[in-house]
FITORFI-600878 format. One line per field, with one value per residue (C-alpha): x, y, z; residue in one letter; residue number from 1. Coordinates in Angstrom, 1 decimal, padded with zeros to 4 digits. Layout:
<pts>
px	c(X ...)
py	c(Y ...)
pz	c(Z ...)
r	c(A ...)
k	c(NUM ...)
</pts>
This chain:
<pts>
px	c(000.0 002.8 004.5 001.3 001.0 004.6 004.0 001.0 003.0 005.8 003.3 001.8 005.2 005.9 002.5 003.0 006.4 006.6 005.6 009.0 010.7 008.6 009.3 013.0 012.7 010.7 013.4 015.4 012.7 012.6 010.0 007.8 007.3 006.4 003.7 002.3 003.2 003.7 000.3 -001.5 000.1 -001.9 -003.3 -000.2 002.1 -000.2 -000.2 003.5 004.0 002.2 004.8 006.0 009.6 009.4 008.4 011.0 013.4 011.8 013.5 010.9 013.2 014.2 010.8 008.9 011.4 011.4 007.6 006.7 003.9 001.5 001.8 -001.5 -000.3 003.0 001.1 -001.0 002.1 003.7 000.6 000.5 004.1 003.4 000.4 002.1 005.1 002.7 004.8 008.1 009.2 012.9 014.0 011.8 013.6 011.7 012.5 010.5 007.3 005.9 003.5 003.0 -000.1 002.0 004.7 002.1 000.6 004.1 004.9 001.6 002.3 006.1 007.8 010.8 011.9 015.7 016.2 014.1 014.6 012.1 014.4 012.8 009.4 006.7 007.4 007.1 008.2 004.7 004.9 008.2 006.9 004.0 006.2 009.7 008.9 007.6 011.0 013.3 015.2 015.9 019.5 019.5 017.6 017.6 015.9 017.9 016.0 013.0 012.4 009.5 011.9 013.9 016.2 013.3 012.7 016.4 016.2 013.2 014.7 017.9 015.9 013.6 015.7 018.7 019.8 020.4 023.9 023.5 022.0 021.8 020.6 021.8 020.4 017.9 019.1 018.7 020.3 023.8 025.7 027.9 031.1 030.1 026.4 024.7 025.7 023.1 024.4 021.1 020.7 024.4 024.2 021.0 022.8 025.9 023.8 021.3 022.9 026.3 026.1 026.2 028.8 027.8 026.7 026.1 025.4 026.2 024.9 024.0 025.0 027.0 030.1 033.4 031.6 029.0 031.6 033.5 030.4 029.8 033.3 033.1 029.6 029.6 032.7 031.8 031.7 033.6 032.2 031.5 030.5 030.3 030.9 029.8 029.5 031.2 031.4 033.8 037.5 039.7 042.6 044.3 042.6 039.5 041.5 043.4 040.1 038.8 041.9 041.4 038.0 038.0 036.3 036.0 034.8 034.8 034.6 037.7 035.8 036.3 037.6 041.4 041.3 039.2 041.6 043.9 047.6 047.8 045.6 048.2 050.6 048.0 047.7 044.0 041.5 038.7 035.8 035.7 032.2 032.3 032.3 029.2 029.1 026.6 026.2 026.8 023.7 025.1 022.7 025.3 027.1 024.6 024.7 021.0)
py	c(000.0 002.4 001.5 002.3 005.7 006.4 005.6 007.9 010.7 010.2 010.3 013.4 015.1 014.5 015.9 018.9 019.9 023.3 023.3 024.6 021.8 019.2 020.8 020.6 017.0 016.1 017.4 014.4 011.9 010.0 011.1 008.0 008.8 012.3 011.1 008.1 008.1 011.5 013.0 010.0 010.2 013.1 016.5 018.4 016.2 016.5 020.3 020.5 018.1 020.6 023.3 024.5 024.5 020.7 020.5 022.8 020.1 016.8 013.7 011.1 009.1 006.2 005.9 005.8 003.3 001.0 000.7 001.0 003.4 004.0 007.2 008.4 007.9 009.6 012.6 012.8 012.7 015.5 017.7 017.0 018.1 021.2 022.1 021.5 023.7 026.7 028.0 027.5 024.4 024.8 021.3 018.5 015.3 012.8 010.1 008.0 009.8 013.2 014.8 018.2 018.7 017.9 020.3 023.0 022.4 022.8 025.9 027.7 027.3 027.2 029.8 029.9 026.4 026.1 022.3 020.1 016.5 014.9 012.4 009.7 011.4 012.1 015.9 017.3 020.5 021.9 021.5 023.3 026.2 026.6 026.6 027.8 031.4 030.5 029.2 032.3 031.0 027.4 026.5 022.8 020.7 017.0 016.0 012.9 010.4 012.7 011.6 014.0 017.0 018.4 021.3 023.8 022.9 023.5 026.8 027.9 026.8 028.8 031.9 031.8 030.1 032.5 031.2 027.7 026.4 022.6 020.6 016.8 015.9 012.4 010.0 007.2 004.1 002.1 004.7 003.3 005.3 003.4 004.5 005.9 006.5 009.6 012.8 014.8 018.1 020.0 020.0 020.7 023.7 024.9 024.6 026.4 029.3 029.7 028.5 030.3 030.4 026.6 025.2 021.6 019.7 016.0 014.6 010.9 008.5 011.2 011.5 014.6 014.8 016.7 019.7 019.7 019.4 022.3 024.4 023.6 024.6 027.9 028.8 027.8 029.6 029.1 025.3 023.5 019.9 018.1 014.5 013.1 009.4 007.0 009.7 007.7 010.4 012.6 012.6 014.8 016.6 020.0 023.0 021.0 018.5 021.4 023.1 019.9 019.5 023.0 022.0 021.1 017.8 016.2 012.7 010.7 007.0 004.8 002.2 003.8 001.7 002.3 003.4 006.4 007.9 010.7 010.0 013.1 011.3 008.7 011.4 013.0 011.9 012.0 010.0 008.1 006.2 002.5 001.7 -001.7 -000.2 001.1 004.9 007.2 010.8 013.1 015.1 017.4 020.2 021.9 022.6 025.4 026.7 026.5)
pz	c(000.0 000.9 -002.4 -004.3 -002.7 -003.5 -007.1 -007.2 -005.6 -008.1 -011.0 -009.6 -009.3 -013.0 -014.0 -011.8 -013.3 -014.8 -018.5 -019.5 -017.6 -019.4 -022.8 -022.1 -021.0 -024.1 -026.4 -025.5 -026.5 -029.8 -032.3 -032.0 -028.3 -029.0 -031.4 -029.7 -026.0 -024.4 -025.4 -023.7 -020.3 -018.9 -019.8 -018.6 -020.7 -023.8 -023.5 -023.1 -026.1 -028.3 -027.7 -031.1 -030.1 -030.0 -033.7 -035.3 -036.5 -037.5 -039.1 -040.2 -042.4 -040.2 -038.5 -041.8 -043.3 -040.3 -040.1 -043.8 -043.4 -046.2 -048.2 -046.8 -043.2 -043.9 -045.3 -042.2 -040.0 -042.0 -041.7 -037.9 -037.7 -039.7 -037.6 -034.3 -035.3 -035.7 -038.6 -036.8 -038.7 -039.7 -040.8 -042.3 -043.5 -045.4 -048.0 -050.4 -049.8 -050.8 -053.3 -054.8 -052.5 -049.4 -050.5 -051.1 -047.6 -046.0 -048.0 -047.1 -043.4 -042.9 -045.0 -042.5 -043.6 -043.9 -044.5 -046.6 -047.7 -050.1 -051.8 -054.0 -053.8 -056.4 -056.4 -059.9 -061.8 -061.4 -057.6 -057.4 -059.4 -057.0 -053.8 -054.6 -054.0 -050.5 -049.4 -049.4 -046.3 -047.6 -047.2 -047.6 -050.1 -050.9 -054.1 -055.1 -057.1 -057.8 -061.3 -061.8 -061.6 -064.5 -065.3 -065.2 -061.5 -060.8 -062.5 -060.6 -057.3 -058.1 -058.9 -055.9 -053.2 -053.0 -049.6 -050.9 -049.9 -049.9 -052.7 -053.1 -056.6 -056.9 -059.5 -058.7 -056.9 -060.0 -062.2 -062.8 -065.4 -067.7 -069.4 -072.8 -071.9 -073.4 -071.7 -069.9 -068.6 -068.5 -064.8 -064.2 -066.4 -064.6 -061.3 -062.5 -064.0 -061.2 -057.9 -057.7 -053.9 -053.4 -051.0 -051.0 -054.2 -054.7 -058.2 -057.8 -060.4 -062.9 -066.6 -066.4 -068.5 -068.3 -069.8 -067.1 -064.4 -065.9 -065.9 -062.2 -061.2 -063.2 -062.1 -058.4 -057.2 -053.5 -053.9 -051.1 -051.4 -054.7 -055.1 -058.7 -058.0 -060.7 -063.3 -066.0 -068.6 -066.7 -067.7 -065.5 -067.0 -067.1 -065.6 -064.7 -062.6 -060.9 -059.9 -058.5 -056.4 -054.9 -053.4 -049.7 -050.5 -053.9 -054.5 -057.8 -058.4 -058.8 -060.7 -064.2 -067.0 -067.1 -070.7 -069.8 -067.3 -068.4 -067.9 -065.7 -063.2 -062.3 -061.0 -058.6 -055.0 -054.4 -052.4 -054.2 -052.7 -053.3 -054.7 -053.1 -049.6 -047.9 -047.9 -046.3 -047.4 -044.5 -043.5 -040.9 -040.2 -038.1 -041.3 -042.0 -038.4 -037.6)
r	c(M M R A E G C V D E D R S W A E M L P E V L V K S F Q R L P L P D M F L T V P L V C K A W R K A S L D P S L W E S I D L R D W V E D F G F S S T Y V E R M V K L V V N R S C G R L K D L L L S D Y G T D D M L I Y I S E R C N S L K G L S I A H S D I T D S G I F K V A H R F P H L E L L V I S G C D G L S K V A I E E L G K K C K A L K W L E R N G S D N C F T L V G S I D N D E E A L A I A Q N M P Q L K H L E M V D T H I S T S G L Q A L L E G C L N L E Y L D V R R C R N I I L K G P T L Q K C L M L K E F Y I S D A F E E E Y W D S E F E E I D I D Y Y D D T E E W F S P F D L D Y L D Y)
k	c(1 2 3 4 5 6 7 8 9 10 11 12 13 14 15 16 17 18 19 20 21 22 23 24 25 26 27 28 29 30 31 32 33 34 35 36 37 38 39 40 41 42 43 44 45 46 47 48 49 50 51 52 53 54 55 56 57 58 59 60 61 62 63 64 65 66 67 68 69 70 71 72 73 74 75 76 77 78 79 80 81 82 83 84 85 86 87 88 89 90 91 92 93 94 95 96 97 98 99 100 101 102 103 104 105 106 107 108 109 110 111 112 113 114 115 116 117 118 119 120 121 122 123 124 125 126 127 128 129 130 131 132 133 134 135 136 137 138 139 140 141 142 143 144 145 146 147 148 149 150 151 152 153 154 155 156 157 158 159 160 161 162 163 164 165 166 167 168 169 170 171 172 173 174 175 176 177 178 179 180 181 182 183 184 185 186 187 188 189 190 191 192 193 194 195 196 197 198 199 200 201 202 203 204 205 206 207 208 209 210 211 212 213 214 215 216 217 218 219 220 221 222 223 224 225 226 227 228 229 230 231 232 233 234 235 236 237 238 239 240 241 242 243 244 245 246 247 248 249 250 251 252 253 254 255 256 257 258 259 260 261 262 263 264 265 266 267 268 269 270 271 272 273 274 275 276 277 278 279 280 281 282 283 284 285 286 287 288 289 290)
</pts>
């Protein structure tokens, strides 16, 4: 009996904590707990869990992937996050899900967004044209594997999202570029012409050629990080090679056919990623200081 009373007192002490203390404690909890557990404990906890500061930076990628939620359920989750943030959402990271309607919903309510990942989603050029002007503070964007996007979307993002510093526009997972495949530098040229402020760029598994790489190096003069692994139509030599070596971080595949390498390359001491090893793209939001 004494133990039961002690438990009641302990529960009451948690419920009676100051709201700001509860909010600070909830910041340490994993996202599933914030969605499914905390709001059901008591009224005080539910009220504290709705504090907008708890919903400013949300990463749904692992949770959605682990549980295999339906697209409808994921869209409901995103809307819930947006609503709870009360317009203060700064970072939303999602993968394999996303529609134009969802993007429009976010843009109409969260124009302070700084980081957005919608990789491998169903976003289209039309959706980008409807929302780009609403993201003037966007600094980080991941649109890898979004097959519904083309160079016109890249151009629109460059024109309207002037704060953009980090772009991941890697190819689809099943898009393996072979040596001698047809060049496609349209998006590289669009980036070079419309996103001169970029510092971080990933274009892994795309069909850009040496000409596209040259355009990027000449157009994005603030570039510090460039990843063009598995872009088989790139041959590095002369000034292009030297510019690549001046970047803080430059990654290119070492799996090219030997005949496509320029002889200059053998004399340069440079690190290459081994495509046979697992590699994870860094997604460090501290890079952008927000």
